[in-house]
Backbone bond lengths (Angstrom), bond angles and torsions (degrees), N, CA, C in turn:
res aa  C-N    CA-C-N  psi(-1)  N-CA   C-N-CA  omega(-1)  CA-C   N-CA-C  phi
1 M - - - 1.469 - - 1.527 109.65 -
2 V 1.301 117.10 135.05 1.457 121.58 175.21 1.514 109.15 -68.24
3 D 1.318 116.77 132.36 1.455 122.36 -179.09 1.515 108.94 -95.45
4 T 1.333 117.39 114.35 1.461 121.63 -176.67 1.515 111.69 -57.92
5 V 1.341 116.80 -45.52 1.459 120.70 -174.87 1.516 111.34 -67.46
6 S 1.346 117.12 -47.83 1.459 118.81 -178.04 1.523 110.98 -67.29
7 D 1.325 117.12 -34.85 1.460 120.32 178.29 1.523 110.20 -65.74
8 W 1.329 116.65 -40.73 1.469 120.75 176.93 1.518 110.57 -60.95
9 R 1.328 117.13 -41.38 1.462 120.64 -177.92 1.517 111.80 -66.65
10 R 1.344 116.14 -32.21 1.459 119.00 -176.41 1.515 112.89 -73.00
11 Q 1.320 117.65 -28.98 1.459 117.99 -172.01 1.513 111.00 -152.04
12 G 1.323 115.05 164.07 1.455 120.11 175.37 1.512 110.27 -70.29
13 H 1.342 116.37 159.11 1.457 119.51 -176.42 1.511 111.72 -134.96
14 G 1.306 116.03 67.32 1.449 118.87 167.03 1.516 109.35 -71.86
15 V 1.311 115.90 179.40 1.462 121.00 -172.90 1.526 111.83 -57.32
16 L 1.319 118.51 -47.44 1.457 119.81 -172.06 1.511 111.81 -72.63
17 L 1.341 117.59 -39.53 1.445 120.24 -179.04 1.513 111.61 -62.53
18 C 1.301 116.74 -37.71 1.458 120.04 -173.15 1.514 112.64 -66.84
19 L 1.313 117.70 -32.46 1.456 119.85 -171.66 1.521 112.59 -60.07
20 A 1.329 117.81 -34.14 1.453 119.87 -175.59 1.523 112.13 -62.74
21 W 1.331 118.05 -47.12 1.450 118.06 -174.42 1.512 112.89 -84.79
22 V 1.313 118.38 -18.37 1.470 118.82 174.96 1.520 109.70 -61.19
23 A 1.330 116.99 -38.61 1.465 119.69 178.79 1.514 110.59 -61.35
24 C 1.304 117.82 -45.28 1.456 120.54 -179.04 1.511 110.93 -63.63
25 L 1.287 117.44 -44.14 1.454 121.73 -176.25 1.508 111.46 -59.59
26 V 1.321 116.41 -54.08 1.461 119.77 -176.77 1.516 110.54 -72.17
27 G 1.320 117.24 -40.11 1.452 119.38 -177.21 1.513 112.50 -64.35
28 L 1.328 117.58 -44.18 1.449 119.12 -177.66 1.507 112.12 -70.92
29 S 1.321 117.37 -32.60 1.463 118.04 175.67 1.517 109.85 -63.43
30 G 1.348 115.70 -32.62 1.453 118.41 176.89 1.519 111.56 -70.34
31 C 1.333 116.66 -42.67 1.457 119.29 -178.73 1.516 111.85 -65.59
32 A 1.330 116.47 -39.20 1.447 119.13 -170.21 1.514 114.07 -100.35
33 A 1.309 118.04 -1.34 1.461 120.02 -173.96 1.523 110.83 -56.82
34 G 1.333 114.81 123.89 1.453 119.16 177.08 1.515 114.15 74.00
35 G 1.344 118.37 -1.17 1.448 121.02 178.32 1.522 114.23 71.17
36 G 1.329 118.38 15.27 1.461 119.76 -177.82 1.495 111.88 -155.89
37 P 1.297 117.71 -165.69 1.463 121.72 -177.01 1.508 111.70 -60.30
38 M 1.293 116.07 147.47 1.464 121.87 -176.71 1.509 108.76 -125.40
39 R 1.338 116.52 146.58 1.457 120.68 173.95 1.512 108.68 -119.09
40 G 1.330 116.98 118.04 1.443 120.69 179.94 1.525 113.41 -97.51
41 D 1.322 118.55 -15.29 1.463 120.75 -178.27 1.518 110.87 -72.61
42 L 1.308 116.43 143.88 1.449 121.17 177.93 1.521 109.59 -62.46
43 G 1.327 115.75 130.85 1.447 120.30 175.34 1.521 114.60 78.38
44 A 1.336 118.39 -0.13 1.455 119.66 -179.83 1.525 109.97 -74.30
45 E 1.316 115.88 146.61 1.457 120.73 -177.99 1.520 109.86 -78.00
46 V 1.329 116.82 137.27 1.457 121.40 177.52 1.520 108.90 -74.48
47 V 1.327 116.02 135.18 1.459 120.69 178.87 1.524 108.61 -85.89
48 T 1.314 117.72 125.93 1.457 122.84 176.67 1.520 109.11 -98.31
49 P 1.357 117.72 165.38 1.471 119.36 -177.16 1.524 114.28 -54.30
50 S 1.335 117.36 -37.51 1.466 119.08 -178.86 1.526 112.75 -68.91
51 D 1.340 116.71 -21.72 1.467 120.75 178.86 1.527 112.66 -86.36
52 E 1.300 116.82 -15.34 1.459 120.94 -169.18 1.524 111.73 -72.59
53 P 1.325 118.06 119.83 1.470 119.89 177.07 1.524 110.91 -65.57
54 E 1.315 116.24 159.06 1.455 120.56 -178.13 1.528 111.87 -62.79
55 V 1.327 117.31 -37.76 1.473 118.78 179.92 1.530 110.44 -65.26
56 R 1.340 117.78 -36.53 1.452 120.20 178.56 1.541 110.52 -70.98
57 R 1.321 116.94 -37.66 1.460 119.56 178.56 1.525 110.48 -60.47
58 R 1.329 116.55 -45.63 1.469 119.65 179.04 1.526 110.84 -64.28
59 A 1.318 116.33 -40.92 1.467 119.95 178.71 1.521 111.07 -64.84
60 R 1.333 116.19 -40.33 1.471 119.82 -179.39 1.519 111.33 -63.06
61 I 1.331 116.97 -41.01 1.469 120.36 178.49 1.524 110.10 -61.21
62 R 1.318 116.32 -43.53 1.474 120.55 177.11 1.531 110.79 -61.38
63 L 1.329 115.32 -41.76 1.465 119.00 -177.76 1.527 111.23 -67.27
64 E 1.329 117.22 -37.73 1.460 119.83 177.27 1.521 110.75 -62.08
65 L 1.333 116.73 -39.62 1.466 120.61 174.77 1.529 110.27 -62.84
66 A 1.323 115.99 -42.45 1.463 120.39 -179.49 1.525 111.04 -61.49
67 V 1.325 117.06 -42.73 1.460 120.88 178.51 1.526 110.35 -59.04
68 N 1.330 116.85 -45.97 1.466 120.58 -179.53 1.525 111.39 -62.26
69 Y 1.327 116.40 -43.08 1.467 119.45 178.54 1.534 110.97 -65.11
70 F 1.324 116.67 -41.05 1.466 120.63 -179.56 1.520 110.90 -63.21
71 E 1.336 116.34 -43.39 1.460 120.00 -179.75 1.519 112.17 -65.06
72 S 1.335 117.05 -29.75 1.464 120.51 179.78 1.523 112.88 -90.12
73 G 1.336 117.20 5.55 1.461 121.21 174.88 1.521 114.84 87.67
74 K 1.326 118.17 4.89 1.465 121.35 179.74 1.532 108.45 -90.67
75 V 1.312 114.52 74.63 1.461 120.72 -168.25 1.528 111.95 -68.27
76 A 1.318 117.39 -41.77 1.464 119.77 -178.22 1.521 110.97 -64.60
77 V 1.327 116.64 -40.82 1.467 120.30 178.75 1.528 109.63 -66.65
78 A 1.337 115.91 -39.95 1.465 120.06 177.73 1.521 110.68 -60.04
79 L 1.325 116.94 -42.72 1.460 120.52 -179.68 1.523 111.01 -63.77
80 D 1.320 116.58 -39.27 1.460 119.35 178.42 1.527 111.16 -63.81
81 E 1.336 117.27 -39.67 1.462 120.37 178.16 1.534 111.07 -66.48
82 V 1.314 116.80 -38.11 1.467 119.87 176.66 1.519 110.21 -62.95
83 K 1.320 116.86 -42.44 1.468 119.93 178.31 1.522 110.65 -59.80
84 Q 1.333 116.58 -40.64 1.461 120.12 178.76 1.522 111.02 -66.93
85 A 1.324 116.54 -37.21 1.467 120.21 176.67 1.522 110.60 -60.64
86 L 1.328 116.53 -41.22 1.462 120.47 -177.98 1.528 112.07 -75.63
87 V 1.323 117.26 -25.09 1.472 119.79 171.63 1.524 109.21 -63.77
88 N 1.336 115.71 -41.95 1.460 120.37 179.23 1.525 111.81 -70.17
89 D 1.331 116.74 -38.59 1.466 119.97 -177.30 1.526 109.68 -147.11
90 P 1.329 117.46 94.98 1.474 120.96 -178.79 1.519 114.12 -68.99
91 T 1.330 117.89 -3.94 1.470 121.03 -179.33 1.529 111.54 -105.01
92 Y 1.311 117.86 18.21 1.465 122.57 -173.59 1.537 109.31 -88.45
93 A 1.322 116.69 99.77 1.467 121.30 -175.56 1.521 112.43 -62.20
94 D 1.344 117.41 -38.34 1.462 119.81 -179.19 1.526 111.82 -62.01
95 A 1.328 116.24 -34.45 1.463 119.77 178.95 1.525 110.70 -67.79
96 Y 1.331 117.10 -41.29 1.466 119.59 176.41 1.536 110.69 -64.63
97 N 1.321 116.93 -36.53 1.459 120.44 178.41 1.526 110.86 -61.88
98 L 1.326 116.45 -48.11 1.461 119.41 179.07 1.529 110.73 -66.34
99 R 1.331 116.35 -37.10 1.466 118.47 177.16 1.526 110.36 -59.72
100 G 1.326 116.85 -38.26 1.452 119.84 177.13 1.517 112.04 -62.76
101 L 1.334 116.77 -41.87 1.465 119.98 178.58 1.524 111.82 -64.46
102 I 1.329 115.31 -39.81 1.469 119.11 179.03 1.524 110.42 -62.74
103 Y 1.335 116.45 -45.63 1.464 118.77 -179.85 1.531 111.32 -67.47
104 M 1.332 117.70 -30.80 1.469 119.08 172.04 1.515 110.56 -61.61
105 R 1.342 116.19 -43.69 1.466 120.25 178.08 1.527 111.18 -61.14
106 L 1.336 115.88 -35.92 1.464 120.93 179.96 1.528 112.58 -83.70
107 N 1.335 116.30 -0.65 1.460 123.55 -179.73 1.531 112.42 62.97
108 D 1.320 116.19 28.31 1.462 121.33 173.11 1.527 106.49 -99.21
109 L 1.324 116.12 83.83 1.455 120.62 -170.12 1.518 112.95 -70.94
110 G 1.320 116.93 -29.04 1.453 119.99 177.92 1.523 111.65 -64.86
111 Q 1.339 115.90 -46.63 1.465 119.96 178.20 1.524 110.89 -67.54
112 A 1.334 116.90 -34.72 1.463 120.20 177.61 1.523 110.25 -62.64
113 E 1.334 116.54 -44.99 1.464 120.11 -179.81 1.521 110.71 -63.46
114 D 1.322 116.80 -43.38 1.461 120.16 177.82 1.527 110.94 -58.45
115 S 1.319 116.66 -40.91 1.465 121.03 -178.49 1.523 111.50 -65.34
116 F 1.336 116.64 -47.55 1.464 118.93 -179.22 1.524 111.26 -65.75
117 R 1.325 117.03 -37.23 1.469 119.26 178.71 1.530 111.00 -66.00
118 R 1.325 116.64 -37.03 1.463 119.24 176.80 1.531 110.37 -64.96
119 A 1.333 116.07 -41.82 1.470 119.62 178.36 1.522 110.67 -61.75
120 L 1.329 116.68 -43.00 1.466 120.09 -179.76 1.525 111.43 -70.70
121 G 1.313 117.60 -26.48 1.445 120.22 175.33 1.526 112.00 -66.25
122 I 1.331 115.84 -25.16 1.469 120.76 178.13 1.523 110.94 -91.54
123 R 1.341 116.52 -41.51 1.468 121.19 -179.42 1.525 108.11 -134.85
124 S 1.290 115.81 89.98 1.464 120.89 -169.91 1.520 113.78 -69.68
125 S 1.331 118.38 -21.00 1.463 120.45 -177.56 1.516 112.89 -108.26
126 D 1.325 117.25 17.78 1.463 120.92 179.91 1.527 109.57 -71.75
127 S 1.326 116.57 111.88 1.465 120.32 -173.64 1.513 112.79 -65.85
128 N 1.348 117.94 -32.97 1.462 119.46 178.10 1.525 111.40 -63.50
129 V 1.318 116.43 -44.04 1.462 119.88 179.32 1.524 110.37 -68.06
130 L 1.326 116.78 -43.52 1.464 120.57 177.90 1.526 110.72 -57.53
131 H 1.323 116.92 -43.09 1.462 122.24 177.85 1.528 110.77 -58.93
132 N 1.336 115.43 -49.87 1.458 119.01 -175.98 1.529 112.24 -68.01
133 Y 1.330 116.29 -37.30 1.465 119.08 177.06 1.528 110.00 -65.55
134 A 1.330 116.95 -37.44 1.465 120.12 176.90 1.525 111.13 -62.00
135 L 1.329 116.69 -39.83 1.465 119.50 177.49 1.520 111.43 -63.70
136 L 1.315 116.20 -40.66 1.462 119.65 177.80 1.525 110.66 -60.88
137 L 1.332 116.72 -44.45 1.458 120.73 178.91 1.526 110.89 -63.30
138 C 1.327 116.44 -38.98 1.465 119.77 177.52 1.525 110.78 -63.31
139 Q 1.334 115.86 -41.34 1.456 120.02 178.34 1.523 111.19 -60.83
140 Q 1.333 116.21 -30.32 1.465 121.17 178.66 1.529 112.28 -89.06
141 Q 1.341 116.32 7.21 1.463 123.80 179.53 1.527 112.44 65.13
142 K 1.318 116.80 26.26 1.465 122.02 174.23 1.526 107.23 -94.73
143 Y 1.320 115.63 70.62 1.462 120.65 -165.93 1.525 113.23 -69.53
144 T 1.310 118.19 -37.89 1.467 120.02 -179.47 1.524 110.67 -65.44
145 E 1.332 116.19 -44.81 1.457 119.69 177.76 1.520 111.03 -63.83
146 A 1.326 116.20 -42.04 1.461 120.41 179.89 1.517 111.02 -58.25
147 D 1.328 116.14 -44.85 1.462 119.70 -177.96 1.530 110.73 -62.73
148 K 1.324 116.32 -36.44 1.469 120.31 179.29 1.527 111.03 -61.07
149 Y 1.338 116.66 -41.40 1.458 119.66 -178.73 1.535 111.57 -75.08
150 F 1.339 117.43 -33.31 1.462 118.75 173.38 1.532 110.19 -60.29
151 V 1.331 116.25 -43.83 1.467 120.84 179.96 1.533 110.22 -61.87
152 Q 1.322 117.07 -41.77 1.465 119.70 178.33 1.524 111.13 -63.06
153 A 1.325 116.64 -41.50 1.472 119.62 178.89 1.522 110.99 -60.93
154 L 1.310 116.36 -41.35 1.461 121.35 -178.09 1.523 112.27 -73.92
155 G 1.309 117.55 -16.41 1.452 120.87 -177.64 1.515 114.44 -77.70
156 N 1.320 117.57 -7.74 1.465 121.29 179.57 1.528 109.39 -84.82
157 P 1.339 119.30 112.43 1.465 120.94 -176.76 1.525 113.40 -66.44
158 M 1.331 118.22 -15.72 1.461 121.84 179.11 1.522 112.43 -89.29
159 Y 1.308 117.36 -4.33 1.465 122.10 -176.48 1.524 110.28 -72.72
160 T 1.328 116.85 128.77 1.464 120.80 -174.58 1.527 113.82 -103.51
161 A 1.318 117.82 1.92 1.468 120.25 -177.99 1.519 110.99 -118.10
162 S 1.334 116.86 36.67 1.466 119.77 -179.05 1.511 112.56 -59.96
163 N 1.324 117.14 -34.20 1.465 119.51 179.93 1.522 111.35 -61.73
164 K 1.334 117.81 -38.92 1.464 121.14 179.42 1.527 110.80 -69.17
165 T 1.327 116.46 -39.28 1.461 119.37 -179.30 1.519 110.79 -70.71
166 L 1.332 117.30 -39.39 1.468 119.42 175.60 1.525 110.61 -61.80
167 M 1.325 117.08 -41.29 1.458 119.87 177.23 1.532 110.70 -60.06
168 A 1.337 116.41 -49.05 1.456 119.89 -179.07 1.521 111.53 -63.49
169 Q 1.325 116.86 -40.41 1.464 120.55 178.33 1.520 110.58 -62.51
170 G 1.331 116.97 -43.66 1.457 120.28 178.91 1.517 112.68 -63.53
171 L 1.324 116.85 -41.04 1.460 120.58 177.82 1.527 111.07 -64.55
172 C 1.328 115.78 -38.59 1.466 119.64 178.90 1.527 110.50 -67.61
173 Q 1.310 117.05 -40.66 1.463 120.32 177.56 1.531 110.71 -62.94
174 A 1.330 116.52 -39.39 1.466 119.52 176.94 1.521 110.50 -64.83
175 R 1.314 116.29 -40.08 1.462 120.52 178.01 1.523 110.76 -61.54
176 A 1.339 116.57 -33.14 1.461 121.70 179.19 1.529 112.36 -80.15
177 G 1.334 117.13 -2.76 1.458 120.89 -178.67 1.511 113.18 82.42
178 Q 1.325 117.68 11.24 1.464 122.20 179.29 1.537 108.53 -92.28
179 N 1.314 115.67 70.68 1.450 119.97 -167.70 1.526 113.54 -68.39
180 E 1.322 117.79 -35.52 1.462 118.98 179.60 1.523 110.62 -67.67
181 K 1.322 117.16 -43.54 1.464 120.50 176.14 1.526 110.22 -62.51
182 A 1.325 116.20 -42.46 1.461 120.57 -179.24 1.519 110.80 -60.49
183 E 1.325 116.90 -42.54 1.461 120.27 179.42 1.522 111.31 -61.16
184 Q 1.329 117.16 -45.52 1.462 120.24 -178.80 1.530 111.13 -65.20
185 T 1.326 116.66 -39.39 1.464 120.01 179.73 1.522 110.79 -67.70
186 L 1.327 116.62 -42.95 1.461 119.86 179.83 1.527 111.69 -67.97
187 L 1.316 117.00 -31.14 1.468 119.45 175.11 1.530 110.23 -64.74
188 R 1.310 117.34 -37.90 1.466 120.23 176.10 1.525 110.48 -65.31
189 A 1.325 116.35 -40.31 1.461 120.04 176.87 1.527 110.88 -63.89
190 Y 1.325 115.62 -38.48 1.466 120.60 -179.25 1.533 110.86 -65.72
191 E 1.318 116.53 -36.44 1.463 120.19 177.78 1.519 111.30 -61.92
192 L 1.325 116.56 -33.55 1.461 120.88 -179.52 1.516 112.89 -85.36
193 D 1.328 117.02 -26.28 1.468 120.56 -173.90 1.528 109.66 -149.99
194 A 1.344 115.09 73.73 1.469 120.02 -174.97 1.525 112.70 -66.96
195 G 1.313 117.34 -19.31 1.458 119.70 -179.19 1.510 114.43 -87.32
196 N 1.329 118.01 1.17 1.465 120.83 -178.57 1.523 109.61 -78.13
197 P 1.336 118.72 113.18 1.466 120.43 -175.86 1.521 113.54 -68.29
198 V 1.326 117.55 -25.94 1.466 120.14 179.47 1.525 109.84 -66.66
199 V 1.327 116.03 -44.18 1.459 120.40 178.40 1.519 110.25 -64.51
200 G 1.335 117.05 -48.27 1.460 120.50 -178.96 1.512 112.44 -60.64
201 Y 1.330 116.43 -42.65 1.464 120.84 -179.80 1.524 111.47 -62.21
202 N 1.323 116.28 -47.95 1.461 119.45 -176.23 1.522 112.01 -70.38
203 L 1.334 117.74 -31.84 1.457 119.82 172.60 1.524 110.57 -62.91
204 A 1.333 115.96 -46.90 1.468 119.73 179.77 1.525 111.03 -60.42
205 D 1.327 116.04 -41.42 1.462 120.32 -179.15 1.528 111.14 -64.25
206 L 1.334 116.78 -44.98 1.470 120.63 178.58 1.530 110.88 -61.52
207 L 1.320 116.14 -44.93 1.464 120.25 -177.12 1.526 111.30 -67.29
208 M 1.330 117.22 -37.37 1.459 119.77 177.21 1.527 110.47 -62.36
209 R 1.319 116.13 -42.90 1.460 119.81 -179.12 1.532 111.61 -65.11
210 R 1.325 116.66 -26.99 1.465 121.00 176.75 1.526 112.62 -86.73
211 G 1.310 116.66 -1.35 1.457 120.43 179.10 1.515 114.55 82.78
212 E 1.337 117.85 9.13 1.466 121.26 178.09 1.530 108.52 -90.96
213 L 1.323 114.97 74.09 1.455 120.86 -167.93 1.521 113.35 -70.19
214 K 1.311 118.47 -37.69 1.461 120.03 -178.97 1.534 110.68 -66.47
215 R 1.315 116.42 -40.73 1.468 118.92 177.12 1.530 110.41 -66.56
216 A 1.324 115.70 -40.87 1.467 119.49 177.40 1.525 110.22 -61.35
217 Q 1.310 116.19 -40.38 1.470 121.25 179.83 1.533 110.98 -59.34
218 F 1.323 117.12 -39.99 1.465 120.99 -179.29 1.524 111.08 -57.85
219 Y 1.330 116.48 -48.53 1.466 119.49 -175.33 1.517 112.28 -72.16
220 I 1.330 117.65 -41.00 1.465 118.49 -176.72 1.518 111.11 -74.38
221 R 1.336 117.79 -30.87 1.466 118.90 177.41 1.521 111.78 -66.12
222 R 1.322 117.46 -34.36 1.459 120.04 178.37 1.518 110.87 -62.36
223 I 1.308 117.20 -33.81 1.470 120.13 177.47 1.517 110.26 -76.89
224 N 1.329 116.44 -48.78 1.459 120.10 -173.76 1.529 113.49 -71.81
225 N 1.321 117.45 -17.60 1.464 120.87 174.90 1.524 112.15 -90.77
226 S 1.319 116.68 9.46 1.460 121.84 178.74 1.524 109.39 -120.62
227 D 1.327 115.19 178.07 1.465 118.21 177.81 1.527 112.42 -80.66
228 L 1.325 116.97 7.11 1.464 121.45 178.34 1.527 112.92 -90.85
229 A 1.318 117.29 -3.22 1.467 119.63 -179.34 1.522 110.48 -60.51
230 N 1.330 116.11 137.02 1.462 120.68 172.06 1.525 108.47 -130.86
231 A 1.323 116.55 -176.08 1.467 119.70 -174.66 1.520 111.45 -61.37
232 E 1.327 117.06 -38.71 1.453 120.17 -176.61 1.529 111.25 -70.63
233 S 1.338 116.78 -40.18 1.468 118.83 179.57 1.527 111.09 -69.20
234 L 1.334 116.83 -37.85 1.465 119.64 177.45 1.527 111.13 -64.05
235 W 1.326 116.07 -40.27 1.465 120.23 179.84 1.525 111.06 -66.00
236 L 1.329 116.56 -41.99 1.459 119.07 176.50 1.530 110.24 -63.48
237 G 1.333 116.46 -40.89 1.458 120.10 177.09 1.517 112.40 -60.55
238 I 1.324 116.81 -41.77 1.467 121.52 178.27 1.524 110.27 -59.21
239 R 1.315 116.41 -46.85 1.464 119.98 -177.67 1.523 111.78 -64.75
240 I 1.344 115.91 -38.24 1.466 119.28 179.16 1.521 110.86 -68.78
241 E 1.344 117.04 -47.58 1.463 120.49 -178.74 1.528 110.93 -63.95
242 R 1.317 116.22 -37.63 1.463 119.64 178.33 1.525 110.65 -64.63
243 S 1.329 116.49 -41.40 1.466 120.00 178.91 1.526 111.73 -65.61
244 L 1.339 116.55 -29.88 1.459 121.15 177.54 1.530 112.49 -82.77
245 G 1.323 116.43 -6.83 1.466 120.34 178.09 1.516 114.29 80.50
246 D 1.341 117.89 20.46 1.467 121.10 179.43 1.525 108.57 -94.07
247 A 1.329 115.67 91.81 1.466 120.34 -175.19 1.524 111.81 -67.77
248 V 1.330 117.41 -34.24 1.463 120.66 -178.33 1.530 110.49 -66.78
249 A 1.324 116.47 -49.34 1.466 120.21 179.08 1.525 111.20 -63.02
250 T 1.327 116.32 -38.23 1.468 120.07 178.08 1.517 110.64 -61.10
251 R 1.324 116.38 -45.35 1.471 120.10 -178.86 1.525 111.41 -66.17
252 Q 1.327 117.07 -40.41 1.461 120.14 179.86 1.522 111.70 -63.10
253 L 1.319 116.79 -42.57 1.460 120.22 178.14 1.524 111.29 -67.06
254 A 1.326 116.68 -39.10 1.470 120.42 178.58 1.527 110.72 -64.31
255 D 1.337 116.81 -37.91 1.465 119.97 177.68 1.528 110.64 -64.09
256 Q 1.341 116.34 -40.75 1.469 119.58 176.60 1.523 111.27 -62.72
257 L 1.317 115.78 -44.06 1.465 120.62 -179.12 1.521 110.39 -60.76
258 R 1.321 116.97 -43.72 1.469 121.21 -178.51 1.525 111.35 -67.80
259 K 1.320 116.45 -38.82 1.466 120.70 -176.62 1.522 111.78 -74.46
260 R 1.337 116.23 -42.86 1.461 119.76 -171.76 1.524 113.75 -92.38
261 F 1.336 117.11 -28.53 1.468 120.46 -175.17 1.532 110.28 -132.98
262 P 1.350 116.80 61.01 1.471 119.86 -173.41 1.525 114.55 -65.45
263 E 1.333 117.93 -21.20 1.469 120.90 -178.60 1.521 112.19 -101.43
264 S 1.315 117.97 8.88 1.466 120.34 -172.84 1.528 111.66 -77.04
265 R 1.328 114.77 153.13 1.462 120.18 175.46 1.526 110.33 -68.29
266 E 1.351 116.62 -26.23 1.461 120.27 178.55 1.519 111.11 -67.22
267 L 1.334 117.41 -40.52 1.463 119.49 176.75 1.521 110.69 -66.42
268 S 1.333 116.16 -38.53 1.460 119.90 176.49 1.526 110.68 -59.61
269 A 1.342 116.58 -42.73 1.465 120.58 178.20 1.524 111.03 -64.50
270 F 1.320 117.00 -39.49 1.471 120.61 178.14 1.530 110.28 -62.04
271 D 1.321 116.90 -46.17 1.463 120.58 -178.26 1.527 111.79 -65.33
272 R 1.330 116.99 -28.60 1.460 120.52 176.96 1.527 111.73 -81.85
273 G 1.323 116.37 -11.71 1.460 119.61 -175.38 1.514 112.67 73.69
274 A 1.348 115.59 27.98 1.467 120.28 -175.34 1.528 109.02 -90.88
275 F 1.307 116.79 66.84 1.466 120.67 -173.57 1.529 112.97 -77.80
276 N 1.315 117.79 -11.25 1.467 120.34 -178.37 1.517 112.61 -106.13
277 E 1.338 116.28 8.59 1.474 118.56 179.99 1.523 110.49 -75.23
């Protein structure tokens, strides 16, 4: 499973960077949930081990291997395991879902789209697949279509990852330049998961760009006053505090940036005085 916190610590999380790993996070939780077959359709019966046909059991074992390989970065091996899973059971929606994520990682968007459509052809209301297909559409700048699939994913009352989908939807809306919609969507995500630094960062960034500096300060300070601060959040905090005229807070954040991230591009920008980049 992708770890949101450790991933945030490793790298900056502007709108575009975040979209890639959100797909993996939600998609793999869907593939691996409960260690067995999953039903995403409303009202569909959950398959228990005693109900599982032998072909599905063999396919599931292959898919579990594929998930492990995918999470460890062995994408080609993961794809081969998915292919074997589908040889055993060509009706396995979770396998098509993971195949779509793998092809997204490989930047083969045509094969990714085919995979997600096949998964939806088997389970049309599966929120994990709907989420991932929406991300693919967003990556292709098909923003209206993407938003439609995000809404469908969120419409399933049994869906347990609404916070992740709201975050992804908000990031996609921001990417489309729909900043007011993005703010409202990210606020909903924040209500569900206030500790998510990606949501807090992007809210602060949107609000700063709109000139709502005090509100932006609230969200970025919550990140920078925690152990989740990274170079990008500190740099955003510096720009906000500087715009508010708080020289003390600006200096404190700059000292943290210099001490903790001396090789960062954000520190380089600070030293150049490039506060509007």
